[in-house]
C-alpha positions as CSV (number, residue, x, y, z in Angstrom):
1,M,-7.1,-70.0,-19.1
2,R,-5.4,-72.2,-22.3
3,A,-3.2,-69.5,-22.0
4,L,-2.6,-69.3,-18.9
5,I,-1.9,-73.6,-19.0
6,T,0.8,-72.9,-21.9
7,S,2.7,-70.1,-20.9
8,S,6.6,-71.6,-19.7
9,F,6.3,-69.1,-16.6
10,L,3.6,-71.5,-14.9
11,W,5.8,-74.8,-15.4
12,R,8.7,-73.4,-14.4
13,F,6.8,-72.4,-11.2
14,V,5.2,-75.8,-10.8
15,G,8.8,-77.2,-12.1
16,G,10.5,-75.4,-8.5
17,F,7.6,-76.5,-6.4
18,A,8.5,-80.2,-7.5
19,L,12.0,-80.0,-7.5
20,G,11.6,-78.0,-3.8
21,T,9.5,-80.7,-2.3
22,V,12.1,-83.7,-4.0
23,G,14.8,-81.9,-2.4
24,L,13.2,-81.9,1.0
25,F,12.5,-85.4,1.7
26,A,16.1,-86.3,-0.4
27,L,18.1,-84.2,1.4
28,Q,16.9,-84.5,4.9
29,P,20.1,-84.7,8.0
30,A,19.3,-87.9,9.5
31,E,18.5,-86.4,12.7
32,A,15.8,-84.8,11.3
33,S,14.1,-88.4,12.2
34,R,14.5,-88.6,15.3
35,G,11.1,-88.1,17.5
36,F,10.1,-84.6,19.2
37,D,10.5,-86.5,22.8
38,Q,14.2,-86.8,23.0
39,P,16.1,-84.0,24.8
40,V,17.5,-81.2,22.7
41,A,21.1,-80.0,23.6
42,V,21.0,-76.3,24.6
43,T,23.0,-73.9,22.3
44,A,22.6,-70.7,23.7
45,P,22.4,-69.7,27.4
46,V,19.1,-69.3,28.9
47,R,18.6,-65.9,31.0
């Protein structure tokens, strides 16, 4: 168990999740904060 905790693979894996989480919240477009009750423009024809 100690070898797993001290391995660089585990820390890179955890660091990737941390960077992904920061990027997910920091780089969201402004439109993402709108509510779901507002209409959305249709971009493709509906069959």
